[in-house]
C-alpha positions in Angstrom: 97.4 32.3 123.4 96.1 30.4 120.3 94.9 32.3 117.3 91.1 32.6 117.3 88.6 32.9 114.5 86.7 36.2 114.2 83.6 34.7 115.8 85.5 33.0 118.6 87.5 36.2 119.4 84.4 38.3 119.6 83.0 35.7 122.1 86.3 35.8 123.9 86.2 39.6 124.2 82.6 39.5 125.4 83.4 36.8 128.0 86.4 38.7 129.4 84.7 42.1 129.4 81.7 40.7 131.2 84.0 39.0 133.7 85.7 42.4 134.4 82.4 44.2 134.4 81.0 41.8 137.0 83.7 43.0 139.3 83.9 46.7 138.4 80.2 47.3 138.4 80.2 46.7 142.2 81.6 50.2 142.8 78.8 52.1 140.9 76.2 49.7 142.5 77.5 50.8 145.9 77.4 54.4 144.9 73.9 54.0 143.7 72.8 52.5 147.0 74.5 55.3 148.9 72.9 57.9 146.7 69.5 56.4 147.0 69.8 56.1 150.8 71.2 59.6 151.3 68.7 61.2 148.9 65.7 59.5 150.4 66.6 59.4 154.1 68.8 62.4 154.6 68.0 65.1 152.0 69.2 67.4 149.2 72.0 69.1 151.2 73.4 65.7 152.1 73.1 64.5 148.5 75.0 67.5 147.3 77.6 66.9 150.1 77.9 63.3 148.9 78.6 64.5 145.4 81.3 67.0 146.5 82.9 64.5 148.9 83.0 61.7 146.4 84.6 63.8 143.7 87.4 65.0 146.1 88.1 61.5 147.3 88.0 60.0 143.9 90.5 62.7 142.8 92.9 61.7 145.6 92.4 58.0 144.9 92.9 58.6 141.2 96.5 58.9 142.1 96.5 55.2 142.8 94.4 54.0 140.0 97.4 53.6 137.6 98.4 50.6 139.6 95.5 48.6 138.1 96.2 49.4 134.5 100.0 49.1 134.6 100.0 45.9 136.6 97.3 44.3 134.3 99.4 45.1 131.2 102.8 44.0 132.7 101.5 40.7 134.2 99.6 39.9 130.9 102.8 40.6 128.8 105.0 38.4 131.0 102.5 35.5 131.1 102.1 35.8 127.3 105.9 35.6 126.8 106.1 32.7 129.3 108.2 34.8 131.7 106.6 33.5 134.9 109.4 34.7 137.2 109.1 38.3 135.9 105.3 38.0 136.4 105.8 37.0 140.1 108.3 39.8 140.7 105.9 42.3 139.2 103.1 41.0 141.5 105.1 41.2 144.7 106.5 44.6 143.9 103.0 45.8 143.1 101.7 44.9 146.5 104.6 46.6 148.3 104.0 49.7 146.1 100.3 49.6 147.0 101.1 49.6 150.7 103.4 52.5 150.4 101.2 54.5 148.2 98.1 53.8 150.3 99.9 55.2 153.4 100.9 58.3 151.5 97.3 58.9 150.2 96.0 58.5 153.7 98.2 61.4 155.0 97.3 63.4 151.9 93.6 62.7 152.3 93.2 63.8 155.9 95.5 66.8 155.2 93.2 68.1 152.4 89.9 67.0 154.0 88.7 70.5 155.0 90.7 72.8 152.6 89.5 70.8 149.5 85.8 71.5 150.2 86.4 75.2 150.0 87.4 74.9 146.4 83.7 74.4 145.6 81.2 77.3 145.5 78.5 75.6 147.6 76.6 76.4 150.7 78.4 75.9 154.1 75.9 73.1 155.0 76.9 71.2 151.8 80.6 71.7 152.6 80.2 70.4 156.1 78.2 67.3 154.9 81.0 66.5 152.4 83.6 66.7 155.2 81.7 64.2 157.4 81.4 61.8 154.5 85.1 62.0 153.7 86.1 61.5 157.4 84.3 58.1 157.4 85.4 56.9 154.0 89.1 57.8 154.3 89.5 55.1 157.0 89.9 52.7 154.0 92.6 54.7 152.2 95.5 52.5 153.6 93.9 49.4 152.0 92.3 50.7 148.9 95.4 51.0 146.7 96.4 47.5 147.7 92.9 46.4 146.6 93.5 48.1 143.2 96.9 46.4 142.8 95.3 42.9 143.6 92.6 43.6 141.0 95.3 44.4 138.3 97.3 41.3 139.2 94.3 38.9 139.0 93.1 40.4 135.8 96.5 40.0 134.3 96.4 36.3 135.4 92.8 36.0 134.1 91.6 35.0 137.5 88.2 36.7 137.2 85.9 34.4 139.2 87.5 34.9 142.6 87.6 38.7 142.0 83.9 38.6 141.2 83.0 36.7 144.3 85.0 39.0 146.6 83.5 42.1 145.0 79.9 41.0 145.2 80.3 39.8 148.8 81.6 43.2 149.7 78.7 44.9 148.0 76.2 42.6 149.7 77.7 43.5 153.1 77.7 47.2 152.4 74.0 47.6 152.0 72.8 46.6 155.5 75.8 48.3 157.0 74.9 51.7 155.4 71.2 51.3 156.5 72.2 50.4 160.1 74.7 53.3 160.4 72.2 55.8 159.0 68.9 54.6 160.3 69.8 52.8 163.6 72.9 54.7 164.8 71.9 58.0 163.1 75.5 58.6 161.9 74.5 60.5 158.7 77.0 60.9 155.9 79.9 59.9 158.2 78.2 56.5 158.7 77.7 56.1 155.0 81.4 56.6 154.4 82.5 54.4 157.3 80.3 51.5 156.1 82.0 51.6 152.7 85.4 51.8 154.3 84.9 48.7 156.5 83.7 46.6 153.5 86.7 47.7 151.4 89.1 46.6 154.2 87.5 43.2 154.3 87.5 42.9 150.5 91.2 43.8 150.3 92.1 41.1 152.8 90.2 38.5 150.8 91.9 39.6 147.6 95.4 39.4 149.2 94.7 35.8 150.2 93.5 35.0 146.6 96.7 36.5 145.1 98.9 34.7 147.6 97.3 31.3 146.7 97.8 31.8 143.0 101.3 33.2 143.2 102.6 30.3 145.3 101.7 27.9 142.4 104.6 29.3 140.4 107.1 28.1 143.1 109.3 31.2 143.1 110.7 33.1 146.1 108.3 35.9 147.0 110.8 38.6 147.7 110.2 42.3 146.8 113.1 44.5 145.7 113.5 48.3 145.9 114.5 48.5 142.3 111.4 46.5 141.3 109.1 48.7 143.3 110.6 51.8 141.8 110.4 50.3 138.3 106.7 49.5 138.8 106.1 53.1 140.0 108.1 54.6 137.1 106.3 52.6 134.5 103.0 53.8 135.9 103.9 57.5 136.1 102.4 58.4 132.7 99.1 56.7 133.7 99.3 58.4 137.0 99.6 61.8 135.2 96.6 60.8 133.0 94.5 59.9 136.0 95.4 63.0 138.0 94.5 65.2 135.0 91.2 63.4 134.4 90.1 63.7 138.0 91.2 67.3 138.2 89.0 67.9 135.1 86.1 66.2 137.0 86.8 68.4 139.9 86.5 71.5 137.7 83.3 70.1 136.2 81.8 69.8 139.7 83.1 73.3 140.6 81.5 74.7 137.4 78.2 73.0 138.3 78.4 74.3 141.8 78.4 77.9 140.5 75.0 77.1 139.0 73.6 76.1 142.4 73.0 73.3 144.9 70.2 71.7 143.0 72.5 71.5 139.9 75.2 69.7 142.0 72.6 67.3 143.4 71.2 66.7 139.9 74.7 66.0 138.6 75.2 63.4 141.4 72.0 61.7 140.5 72.9 61.5 136.8 76.4 60.2 137.8 74.8 57.2 139.5 73.6 56.0 136.0 76.5 57.5 133.9 79.1 55.7 136.0 77.6 52.3 134.9 78.3 53.4 131.4 81.9 54.2 132.3 82.4 50.9 133.9 80.9 48.9 131.0 83.3 50.7 128.6 86.2 50.3 131.1 85.5 46.5 131.2 86.2 46.3 127.4 89.3 48.5 127.8 90.8 46.3 130.5 89.9 43.2 128.4 91.9 44.7 125.6 94.8 45.5 127.9 95.0 41.9 128.8 94.5 40.4 125.4 96.7 42.8 123.5 99.3 42.5 126.2 99.4 38.8 125.7 99.6 39.2 121.9 102.5 41.6 122.4 104.2 39.1 124.8 103.9 36.5 122.1 105.2 38.9 119.4 102.0 38.4 117.4 101.7 42.0 116.0 99.0 41.1 113.4 97.0 39.4 116.1 97.3 42.5 118.3 96.0 44.8 115.6 93.1 42.5 114.7 92.1 42.1 118.4 91.9 45.9 118.7 89.9 46.2 115.5 87.3 43.7 116.7 87.2 45.3 120.1 86.4 48.7 118.6 83.5 47.2 116.6 82.3 45.5 119.8 82.5 48.6 121.9 80.5 50.7 119.4 77.8 48.1 119.6 77.8 48.4 123.3 77.7 52.1 123.0 74.5 51.9 120.9 72.8 50.0 123.7 74.2 52.4 126.4 73.1 55.4 124.4 69.5 54.1 124.3 69.6 53.4 128.0 70.8 56.9 128.8 68.4 58.7 126.4 65.4 56.5 127.5 66.2 56.0 131.2 67.2 59.6 131.7 63.5 60.5 131.8 62.5 58.4 134.7 65.6 57.2 136.6 66.1 60.4 138.6 62.7 60.0 140.2 64.1 56.9 142.0 66.7 59.0 143.9 64.9 62.2 144.8 61.5 63.9 144.8 63.0 67.4 144.4 61.6 68.6 141.0 64.5 71.0 140.3 67.1 68.3 141.0 65.2 65.9 138.7 65.3 68.4 135.8 69.0 68.9 136.1 69.6 65.1 136.3 67.5 64.4 133.2 69.5 67.1 131.2 72.8 65.6 132.2 71.8 62.0 131.3 70.6 63.1 127.9 73.8 64.9 127.1 75.7 61.8 128.2 73.7 59.6 125.8 74.9 61.8 122.9 78.6 61.3 123.5 78.9 57.7 124.6 80.1 56.6 121.1 83.2 58.8 121.4 83.8 57.5 124.9 83.6 53.9 123.7 86.2 54.3 121.0 88.5 56.2 123.3 88.4 53.7 126.1 89.2 50.7 123.8 92.2 52.5 122.1 93.4 53.6 125.5 93.4 49.9 126.6 95.6 49.0 123.7 98.0 51.9 124.3 98.4 50.8 127.9 99.1 47.2 126.8 101.8 48.5 124.4 103.2 50.9 127.0 102.4 53.9 124.9 101.4 55.6 128.1 103.2 58.9 127.6 100.9 59.7 124.7 97.9 59.0 126.9 99.2 61.5 129.4 99.8 64.0 126.7 96.3 63.6 125.3 94.7 64.1 128.7 96.7 67.2 129.5 95.8 68.8 126.1 92.1 67.9 126.4 92.0 69.2 130.0 93.6 72.5 129.3 91.3 73.3 126.4 88.2 72.1 128.4 89.0 74.1 131.5 89.6 77.2 129.4 86.3 76.9 127.7 84.4 76.0 130.9 85.9 79.0 132.7 84.7 81.3 130.0 81.3 79.6 130.1 80.7 80.0 133.8 81.5 83.7 133.7 79.3 84.4 130.7 76.2 82.1 130.9 73.3 82.6 133.3 73.3 80.5 136.4 70.1 78.6 135.5 69.0 75.5 133.6 70.5 76.7 130.3 73.7 77.7 132.0 73.9 74.1 133.3 73.4 72.7 129.8 76.3 74.8 128.4 78.7 74.0 131.3 78.0 70.3 131.1 78.2 70.5 127.3 81.8 71.9 127.6 82.8 68.7 129.3 81.0 66.3 126.9 81.8 68.2 123.7 85.3 69.6 124.4 87.1 67.2 126.8 85.6 63.9 125.5 85.7 65.1 121.9 89.4 66.0 121.9 90.4 62.7 123.6 88.5 60.8 120.9 90.1 62.7 118.1 93.7 62.3 119.4 93.1 58.6 120.1 92.0 58.2 116.5 95.3 59.8 115.3 97.4 57.4 117.3 95.3 54.3 116.4 95.7 55.1 112.6 99.5 55.7 112.9 100.5 52.2 114.3 102.9 54.1 116.5 101.7 52.2 119.5 102.7 48.9 117.9 106.1 50.2 117.0 106.7 51.1 120.6 105.7 47.6 121.6 108.1 46.1 119.0 110.9 48.2 120.5 110.0 47.0 124.0 110.4 43.3 123.0 113.0 43.8 120.3 111.5 42.6 117.1 109.6 43.7 114.0 105.9 43.5 113.2 106.0 44.3 109.5 
């Protein structure tokens, strides 16, 4: 990749991050639609059930999310180094790994479907609603990890446009399907989950066709190997640990909120529909950095890698300023779109305002994480997540046993997540960034020096 001036690289970062965002924003858009339909047409119990069910499923699927990040980094590095054969091998082995992992997650999902809901201190009606939602959604589990792998492959190849088209088409199809299943067939939360599952299957098939067309242009034999599949998995294990820990932490957050009450859980779900957009905006910059820094490392351009990260951090903090204003301002009226329950609205507003106060720490952490993934400094990421999670769960456990189960208890419980978990991750990311240890690991990987 040619060296870029400061202004051109900022433009390059924005272009790539917006391309990634245009794909990743589809998921929160779909969740927003589901939340609005469930909240308006079904009720508060179903809304709380959607929240519990979504957290459990996302925790299970979090096991497979590593495939996006590790594949993006590996493909970008190989392309940057001109190693097209290795890039093709990584792509084929990733798809095979996605099929195997998707099958495993399907078995795990249906096995834990009922027991997992009993981990939440919610009403039986909420628990039953969550189970119905998961039964419908889990139909897509065999396909969804393959879908993630295809996304990582195409981002590493910088093929953003076809990804965007496939994602938006899936979203456009999901809206009428949810309405038909809920309003016409009266399938409730099961229909909401089933509609999402069907559209994900269709999206996965389209992405596989796109990957196949691009890979064939390299004119190499498309043959997976057991060693390659195992290597792809082993390289992703630290990211897998990181994702499991982070989703487990989210599970404990929902459990803690469930102790406060059903209205608190429903309010948290409403706030999540806006907060998740923030996460995906920041994640788009993180994945752009994984691609760009990965290419720089493949080219052995160490100064360029450091400079790209520095500029990305500045850009992400600018994004964070805008996002903070959106959360602090929009938090006062957005909840009214999703529910008319006044108690739920109060909890949702509080959660959004707290989120607006910590978004700068999130922005910095996401960007540094992207660079660490690109340099394969993923063991440190796993370590950071484990430490932050242990400290957070300990503080949250103390909080839910000491604070009153009311609005102020909700503020404190949510504050433990925002202040402790997010804060520790940002602090440890800062230590790693300043040390240049991540670049030294990359230098060792490719066998040269960056001094």
